[in-house]
ZAPA-918772 format. One record per residue (C-alpha): x, y, z; residue in three letters. Coordinates in steps of 0.001 Angstrom, whole numbers, padded with zeros to 6 digits. Layout:
<rs>
<r><east>X</east><north>Y</north><up>Z</up><type>ALA</type></r>
...
</rs>
This chain:
<rs>
<r><east>002007</east><north>011160</north><up>007402</up><type>UNK</type></r>
<r><east>004989</east><north>012790</north><up>007965</up><type>UNK</type></r>
<r><east>004600</east><north>013958</north><up>011020</up><type>UNK</type></r>
<r><east>003172</east><north>009964</north><up>012221</up><type>UNK</type></r>
<r><east>004499</east><north>007849</north><up>009583</up><type>UNK</type></r>
<r><east>007501</east><north>006576</north><up>011508</up><type>UNK</type></r>
<r><east>005859</east><north>006117</north><up>014544</up><type>UNK</type></r>
<r><east>002055</east><north>005170</north><up>013693</up><type>UNK</type></r>
<r><east>001473</east><north>001287</north><up>014406</up><type>UNK</type></r>
<r><east>-000613</east><north>001581</north><up>011012</up><type>UNK</type></r>
<r><east>002493</east><north>002769</north><up>008755</up><type>UNK</type></r>
<r><east>005462</east><north>000794</north><up>010704</up><type>UNK</type></r>
<r><east>003931</east><north>-002851</north><up>010676</up><type>UNK</type></r>
<r><east>002839</east><north>-002382</north><up>006667</up><type>UNK</type></r>
<r><east>006338</east><north>-001153</north><up>006219</up><type>UNK</type></r>
<r><east>007700</east><north>-004311</north><up>008482</up><type>UNK</type></r>
<r><east>005357</east><north>-006650</north><up>006017</up><type>UNK</type></r>
<r><east>006600</east><north>-005289</north><up>002831</up><type>UNK</type></r>
<r><east>010242</east><north>-005130</north><up>003813</up><type>UNK</type></r>
<r><east>009779</east><north>-008817</north><up>004616</up><type>UNK</type></r>
<r><east>008857</east><north>-009913</north><up>001603</up><type>UNK</type></r>
<r><east>011522</east><north>-007887</north><up>-000525</up><type>UNK</type></r>
<r><east>014497</east><north>-008983</north><up>001721</up><type>UNK</type></r>
<r><east>013483</east><north>-012810</north><up>000514</up><type>UNK</type></r>
<r><east>013946</east><north>-011151</north><up>-003124</up><type>UNK</type></r>
<r><east>017871</east><north>-010351</north><up>-002535</up><type>UNK</type></r>
<r><east>019967</east><north>-013128</north><up>-003903</up><type>UNK</type></r>
<r><east>023519</east><north>-013892</north><up>-004528</up><type>UNK</type></r>
<r><east>024272</east><north>-010797</north><up>-002592</up><type>UNK</type></r>
<r><east>023094</east><north>-009047</north><up>-005771</up><type>UNK</type></r>
<r><east>021107</east><north>-005776</north><up>-005260</up><type>UNK</type></r>
<r><east>017990</east><north>-005162</north><up>-005824</up><type>UNK</type></r>
<r><east>016570</east><north>-002248</north><up>-008271</up><type>UNK</type></r>
<r><east>013142</east><north>-001086</north><up>-006743</up><type>UNK</type></r>
<r><east>010136</east><north>001606</north><up>-007233</up><type>UNK</type></r>
<r><east>007891</east><north>002742</north><up>-004914</up><type>UNK</type></r>
<r><east>005061</east><north>003959</north><up>-007569</up><type>UNK</type></r>
<r><east>003443</east><north>006285</north><up>-004977</up><type>UNK</type></r>
<r><east>005721</east><north>007026</north><up>-002476</up><type>UNK</type></r>
<r><east>004530</east><north>009388</north><up>-000447</up><type>UNK</type></r>
<r><east>006528</east><north>011162</north><up>002021</up><type>UNK</type></r>
<r><east>009508</east><north>008699</north><up>001584</up><type>UNK</type></r>
<r><east>009627</east><north>006579</north><up>004357</up><type>UNK</type></r>
<r><east>008844</east><north>003640</north><up>002685</up><type>UNK</type></r>
<r><east>012020</east><north>004762</north><up>000338</up><type>UNK</type></r>
<r><east>013912</east><north>005339</north><up>003418</up><type>UNK</type></r>
<r><east>013584</east><north>002062</north><up>004517</up><type>UNK</type></r>
<r><east>014263</east><north>-000047</north><up>001629</up><type>UNK</type></r>
<r><east>017264</east><north>001450</north><up>000705</up><type>UNK</type></r>
<r><east>018890</east><north>-001300</north><up>002771</up><type>UNK</type></r>
<r><east>017741</east><north>-003872</north><up>000363</up><type>UNK</type></r>
<r><east>018997</east><north>-001847</north><up>-002798</up><type>UNK</type></r>
<r><east>018526</east><north>001170</north><up>-005292</up><type>UNK</type></r>
<r><east>015385</east><north>002451</north><up>-004720</up><type>UNK</type></r>
<r><east>013831</east><north>005411</north><up>-006458</up><type>UNK</type></r>
<r><east>010275</east><north>007125</north><up>-005922</up><type>UNK</type></r>
<r><east>007562</east><north>009127</north><up>-007796</up><type>UNK</type></r>
<r><east>004054</east><north>010674</north><up>-006201</up><type>UNK</type></r>
<r><east>001622</east><north>012452</north><up>-008367</up><type>UNK</type></r>
<r><east>001862</east><north>015334</north><up>-005101</up><type>UNK</type></r>
<r><east>005000</east><north>017532</north><up>-005207</up><type>UNK</type></r>
<r><east>004170</east><north>018158</north><up>-001898</up><type>UNK</type></r>
<r><east>005075</east><north>014468</north><up>-000908</up><type>UNK</type></r>
<r><east>007682</east><north>014943</north><up>-002927</up><type>UNK</type></r>
<r><east>009093</east><north>017713</north><up>-000703</up><type>UNK</type></r>
<r><east>008756</east><north>015608</north><up>001943</up><type>UNK</type></r>
<r><east>010423</east><north>012634</north><up>000281</up><type>UNK</type></r>
<r><east>013425</east><north>015316</north><up>-000244</up><type>UNK</type></r>
<r><east>013227</east><north>016395</north><up>003843</up><type>UNK</type></r>
<r><east>014260</east><north>012614</north><up>004363</up><type>UNK</type></r>
<r><east>017152</east><north>013293</north><up>002089</up><type>UNK</type></r>
<r><east>016330</east><north>011056</north><up>-000979</up><type>UNK</type></r>
<r><east>016714</east><north>012214</north><up>-004457</up><type>UNK</type></r>
<r><east>016205</east><north>009044</north><up>-006571</up><type>UNK</type></r>
<r><east>012161</east><north>010785</north><up>-006320</up><type>UNK</type></r>
<r><east>010183</east><north>012716</north><up>-008660</up><type>UNK</type></r>
<r><east>006579</east><north>013573</north><up>-009756</up><type>UNK</type></r>
<r><east>004802</east><north>011653</north><up>-011981</up><type>UNK</type></r>
<r><east>001447</east><north>010946</north><up>-012975</up><type>UNK</type></r>
<r><east>001069</east><north>006883</north><up>-013102</up><type>UNK</type></r>
<r><east>-001793</east><north>007591</north><up>-015985</up><type>UNK</type></r>
<r><east>000743</east><north>008893</north><up>-018011</up><type>UNK</type></r>
<r><east>004766</east><north>008343</north><up>-017220</up><type>UNK</type></r>
<r><east>006288</east><north>005288</north><up>-019482</up><type>UNK</type></r>
<r><east>008055</east><north>003567</north><up>-016463</up><type>UNK</type></r>
<r><east>009951</east><north>001638</north><up>-019067</up><type>UNK</type></r>
<r><east>010125</east><north>-001782</north><up>-019531</up><type>UNK</type></r>
<r><east>012448</east><north>-004466</north><up>-017160</up><type>UNK</type></r>
<r><east>013907</east><north>-001588</north><up>-015294</up><type>UNK</type></r>
<r><east>013030</east><north>-002956</north><up>-011333</up><type>UNK</type></r>
<r><east>013261</east><north>-006135</north><up>-009918</up><type>UNK</type></r>
<r><east>010595</east><north>-004785</north><up>-007143</up><type>UNK</type></r>
<r><east>007994</east><north>-002706</north><up>-007431</up><type>UNK</type></r>
<r><east>005919</east><north>-001307</north><up>-004550</up><type>UNK</type></r>
<r><east>002315</east><north>000360</north><up>-004386</up><type>UNK</type></r>
<r><east>000952</east><north>000759</north><up>-001970</up><type>UNK</type></r>
<r><east>-002481</east><north>002324</north><up>-001158</up><type>UNK</type></r>
<r><east>-002243</east><north>004133</north><up>-004414</up><type>UNK</type></r>
<r><east>-004479</east><north>001791</north><up>-007097</up><type>UNK</type></r>
<r><east>-007705</east><north>003115</north><up>-004689</up><type>UNK</type></r>
<r><east>-006909</east><north>006706</north><up>-005519</up><type>UNK</type></r>
<r><east>-009731</east><north>008755</north><up>-007485</up><type>UNK</type></r>
<r><east>-006439</east><north>010013</north><up>-009294</up><type>UNK</type></r>
<r><east>-005954</east><north>006834</north><up>-011211</up><type>UNK</type></r>
<r><east>-007988</east><north>006796</north><up>-014061</up><type>UNK</type></r>
<r><east>-007560</east><north>003274</north><up>-015052</up><type>UNK</type></r>
<r><east>-005951</east><north>000565</north><up>-012300</up><type>UNK</type></r>
<r><east>-005778</east><north>-001876</north><up>-014818</up><type>UNK</type></r>
<r><east>-003438</east><north>000045</north><up>-017247</up><type>UNK</type></r>
<r><east>-001429</east><north>001116</north><up>-014222</up><type>UNK</type></r>
<r><east>-001013</east><north>-002633</north><up>-013477</up><type>UNK</type></r>
<r><east>-000178</east><north>-003484</north><up>-017128</up><type>UNK</type></r>
<r><east>002694</east><north>000066</north><up>-016710</up><type>UNK</type></r>
<r><east>003955</east><north>-001914</north><up>-013619</up><type>UNK</type></r>
<r><east>004153</east><north>-005219</north><up>-015568</up><type>UNK</type></r>
<r><east>006306</east><north>-003981</north><up>-017826</up><type>UNK</type></r>
<r><east>008610</east><north>-002119</north><up>-015958</up><type>UNK</type></r>
<r><east>009348</east><north>-005470</north><up>-013871</up><type>UNK</type></r>
<r><east>012097</east><north>-007699</north><up>-014924</up><type>UNK</type></r>
<r><east>011112</east><north>-011046</north><up>-015562</up><type>UNK</type></r>
<r><east>011258</east><north>-012536</north><up>-012499</up><type>UNK</type></r>
<r><east>010095</east><north>-009582</north><up>-010609</up><type>UNK</type></r>
<r><east>007869</east><north>-008887</north><up>-007675</up><type>UNK</type></r>
<r><east>005058</east><north>-006497</north><up>-007087</up><type>UNK</type></r>
<r><east>003794</east><north>-005693</north><up>-003535</up><type>UNK</type></r>
<r><east>000298</east><north>-003872</north><up>-003737</up><type>UNK</type></r>
<r><east>-001960</east><north>-002947</north><up>-000052</up><type>UNK</type></r>
<r><east>-005389</east><north>-001589</north><up>-000606</up><type>UNK</type></r>
<r><east>-008355</east><north>-001016</north><up>001459</up><type>UNK</type></r>
<r><east>-010635</east><north>-003385</north><up>001401</up><type>UNK</type></r>
<r><east>-014511</east><north>-003744</north><up>000758</up><type>UNK</type></r>
<r><east>-016641</east><north>-000771</north><up>-000135</up><type>UNK</type></r>
<r><east>-019005</east><north>-001464</north><up>002863</up><type>UNK</type></r>
<r><east>-016269</east><north>-000242</north><up>005373</up><type>UNK</type></r>
<r><east>-015869</east><north>003427</north><up>003351</up><type>UNK</type></r>
<r><east>-016005</east><north>005896</north><up>005586</up><type>UNK</type></r>
<r><east>-015303</east><north>009696</north><up>005859</up><type>UNK</type></r>
<r><east>-011301</east><north>008961</north><up>006046</up><type>UNK</type></r>
<r><east>-012425</east><north>007909</north><up>002352</up><type>UNK</type></r>
<r><east>-013482</east><north>011036</north><up>001724</up><type>UNK</type></r>
<r><east>-010768</east><north>013280</north><up>002898</up><type>UNK</type></r>
<r><east>-008294</east><north>010667</north><up>001098</up><type>UNK</type></r>
<r><east>-010299</east><north>011149</north><up>-002294</up><type>UNK</type></r>
<r><east>-011158</east><north>007238</north><up>-002170</up><type>UNK</type></r>
<r><east>-012135</east><north>006014</north><up>-005743</up><type>UNK</type></r>
<r><east>-012603</east><north>002313</north><up>-004768</up><type>UNK</type></r>
<r><east>-011876</east><north>000032</north><up>-001535</up><type>UNK</type></r>
<r><east>-011277</east><north>-003410</north><up>-003178</up><type>UNK</type></r>
<r><east>-012206</east><north>-007102</north><up>-002735</up><type>UNK</type></r>
<r><east>-009857</east><north>-010220</north><up>-003507</up><type>UNK</type></r>
<r><east>-011995</east><north>-011858</north><up>-006106</up><type>UNK</type></r>
<r><east>-012316</east><north>-007866</north><up>-007834</up><type>UNK</type></r>
<r><east>-008047</east><north>-007712</north><up>-007781</up><type>UNK</type></r>
<r><east>-006878</east><north>-011168</north><up>-008778</up><type>UNK</type></r>
<r><east>-008372</east><north>-011149</north><up>-011664</up><type>UNK</type></r>
<r><east>-007292</east><north>-007315</north><up>-012772</up><type>UNK</type></r>
<r><east>-003344</east><north>-008877</north><up>-012092</up><type>UNK</type></r>
<r><east>-004054</east><north>-012445</north><up>-013771</up><type>UNK</type></r>
<r><east>-005207</east><north>-010683</north><up>-017306</up><type>UNK</type></r>
<r><east>-002051</east><north>-008397</north><up>-017279</up><type>UNK</type></r>
<r><east>000145</east><north>-011603</north><up>-017044</up><type>UNK</type></r>
<r><east>000871</east><north>-011830</north><up>-013470</up><type>UNK</type></r>
<r><east>001711</east><north>-014496</north><up>-011373</up><type>UNK</type></r>
<r><east>-000531</east><north>-014142</north><up>-007846</up><type>UNK</type></r>
<r><east>002060</east><north>-015330</north><up>-005057</up><type>UNK</type></r>
<r><east>-000137</east><north>-013990</north><up>-001906</up><type>UNK</type></r>
<r><east>-003463</east><north>-012459</north><up>-001750</up><type>UNK</type></r>
<r><east>-004647</east><north>-012247</north><up>001914</up><type>UNK</type></r>
<r><east>-006469</east><north>-009451</north><up>003791</up><type>UNK</type></r>
<r><east>-004942</east><north>-007403</north><up>006357</up><type>UNK</type></r>
<r><east>-006006</east><north>-006262</north><up>010069</up><type>UNK</type></r>
<r><east>-008374</east><north>-008924</north><up>010541</up><type>UNK</type></r>
<r><east>-008429</east><north>-007860</north><up>014536</up><type>UNK</type></r>
<r><east>-010124</east><north>-004983</north><up>013767</up><type>UNK</type></r>
<r><east>-012395</east><north>-006209</north><up>010886</up><type>UNK</type></r>
<r><east>-015442</east><north>-006834</north><up>013000</up><type>UNK</type></r>
<r><east>-015411</east><north>-003306</north><up>015404</up><type>UNK</type></r>
<r><east>-014596</east><north>-000983</north><up>012065</up><type>UNK</type></r>
<r><east>-017115</east><north>-002538</north><up>010388</up><type>UNK</type></r>
<r><east>-019802</east><north>-002591</north><up>013162</up><type>UNK</type></r>
<r><east>-018990</east><north>001119</north><up>013628</up><type>UNK</type></r>
<r><east>-018945</east><north>002363</north><up>010128</up><type>UNK</type></r>
<r><east>-022021</east><north>000787</north><up>009549</up><type>UNK</type></r>
<r><east>-023666</east><north>002604</north><up>012771</up><type>UNK</type></r>
<r><east>-023069</east><north>005546</north><up>011536</up><type>UNK</type></r>
<r><east>-024559</east><north>005212</north><up>008489</up><type>UNK</type></r>
<r><east>-027444</east><north>004101</north><up>010149</up><type>UNK</type></r>
<r><east>-027762</east><north>006584</north><up>013014</up><type>UNK</type></r>
<r><east>-029525</east><north>009941</north><up>011537</up><type>UNK</type></r>
<r><east>-026878</east><north>012565</north><up>011715</up><type>UNK</type></r>
<r><east>-026935</east><north>016445</north><up>010422</up><type>UNK</type></r>
<r><east>-024607</east><north>017205</north><up>007704</up><type>UNK</type></r>
<r><east>-022608</east><north>019880</north><up>010194</up><type>UNK</type></r>
<r><east>-021750</east><north>016453</north><up>012005</up><type>UNK</type></r>
<r><east>-020000</east><north>014969</north><up>009522</up><type>UNK</type></r>
<r><east>-016151</east><north>015398</north><up>010396</up><type>UNK</type></r>
<r><east>-014516</east><north>014733</north><up>006864</up><type>UNK</type></r>
<r><east>-010994</east><north>014154</north><up>008070</up><type>UNK</type></r>
<r><east>-008078</east><north>011507</north><up>007615</up><type>UNK</type></r>
<r><east>-008125</east><north>008964</north><up>010091</up><type>UNK</type></r>
<r><east>-004135</east><north>009110</north><up>009997</up><type>UNK</type></r>
<r><east>-003612</east><north>011175</north><up>014061</up><type>UNK</type></r>
<r><east>-001128</east><north>009304</north><up>016658</up><type>UNK</type></r>
<r><east>-003091</east><north>007725</north><up>018888</up><type>UNK</type></r>
<r><east>-001872</east><north>007668</north><up>023129</up><type>UNK</type></r>
<r><east>001872</east><north>005822</north><up>023235</up><type>UNK</type></r>
<r><east>000618</east><north>002827</north><up>025093</up><type>UNK</type></r>
<r><east>-002483</east><north>002509</north><up>022550</up><type>UNK</type></r>
<r><east>-000303</east><north>002602</north><up>019841</up><type>UNK</type></r>
<r><east>002537</east><north>000123</north><up>020625</up><type>UNK</type></r>
<r><east>-000625</east><north>-002163</north><up>021986</up><type>UNK</type></r>
<r><east>-001899</east><north>-001938</north><up>018271</up><type>UNK</type></r>
<r><east>001408</east><north>-002301</north><up>016859</up><type>UNK</type></r>
<r><east>002397</east><north>-005450</north><up>018515</up><type>UNK</type></r>
<r><east>-001129</east><north>-006771</north><up>017938</up><type>UNK</type></r>
<r><east>-000415</east><north>-006042</north><up>013891</up><type>UNK</type></r>
<r><east>002822</east><north>-007627</north><up>014571</up><type>UNK</type></r>
<r><east>001113</east><north>-010738</north><up>015583</up><type>UNK</type></r>
<r><east>-000695</east><north>-011290</north><up>012254</up><type>UNK</type></r>
<r><east>001938</east><north>-010579</north><up>010273</up><type>UNK</type></r>
<r><east>003641</east><north>-013523</north><up>011318</up><type>UNK</type></r>
<r><east>000889</east><north>-015420</north><up>010480</up><type>UNK</type></r>
<r><east>000930</east><north>-013745</north><up>007058</up><type>UNK</type></r>
<r><east>004280</east><north>-015318</north><up>006069</up><type>UNK</type></r>
<r><east>002274</east><north>-018888</north><up>006196</up><type>UNK</type></r>
<r><east>-000723</east><north>-018390</north><up>005582</up><type>UNK</type></r>
<r><east>-004023</east><north>-015552</north><up>003905</up><type>UNK</type></r>
<r><east>-006563</east><north>-014390</north><up>006079</up><type>UNK</type></r>
<r><east>-010219</east><north>-014400</north><up>005168</up><type>UNK</type></r>
<r><east>-010683</east><north>-010978</north><up>006801</up><type>UNK</type></r>
<r><east>-009712</east><north>-007593</north><up>006712</up><type>UNK</type></r>
<r><east>-009737</east><north>-003742</north><up>006262</up><type>UNK</type></r>
<r><east>-006856</east><north>-004057</north><up>003868</up><type>UNK</type></r>
<r><east>-005549</east><north>-006296</north><up>001265</up><type>UNK</type></r>
<r><east>-002091</east><north>-006636</north><up>001004</up><type>UNK</type></r>
<r><east>-001140</east><north>-009039</north><up>-002416</up><type>UNK</type></r>
<r><east>002517</east><north>-009974</north><up>-004110</up><type>UNK</type></r>
<r><east>002686</east><north>-011154</north><up>-007368</up><type>UNK</type></r>
<r><east>004955</east><north>-011775</north><up>-009663</up><type>UNK</type></r>
<r><east>005938</east><north>-011215</north><up>-013806</up><type>UNK</type></r>
<r><east>006962</east><north>-014842</north><up>-014592</up><type>UNK</type></r>
<r><east>010205</east><north>-015632</north><up>-016072</up><type>UNK</type></r>
<r><east>008721</east><north>-016615</north><up>-019004</up><type>UNK</type></r>
</rs>
């Protein structure tokens, strides 16, 4: 992640989409206070610094070491299952591909912590892998406990008190080819030795990476105004009501 996060089409396009939504939260020149819960190697924290004060936390000491290598200082190891995030501290909380992880004991309990930690009117931004039938060896490599659907996630948010503002699938143009590929792998006979349990996070050749980035940027423009009915990821923004 640390090696490719700045350039990889998946990370770059998602970070741009997140920044679009965060930029709308800047009001009257007031600097935002933000938390990236599950900050990984810190690229999103680095990008969010232009919008205000950013803190990051992650379960992995190795991830925090990489974040600090980027020059980030307000990052620390934390277990979201047990860490108290405080009350009414943040204007924005981002949690990107975190709740799905097998280390998260109770996703609803973590969402409750996010709600409490947000100031009234504060914004939560989530991105999660979508649809259990898209599960692959990548999920094994990155310790996926659960892939989500919109129908499953939204009740969790509303039960904790959030007002959901945007709930859309992402990467719609990749949905059919990825679904076909992964379903075919399940149907075709394979020996256990042939199963390559590895993450999909590799940097494609520059022309391919550039093409994919441009395609997702075009989709991002659409997501400013509408939601996608299909996709391989689920992107949600939800707000803690003012009253």
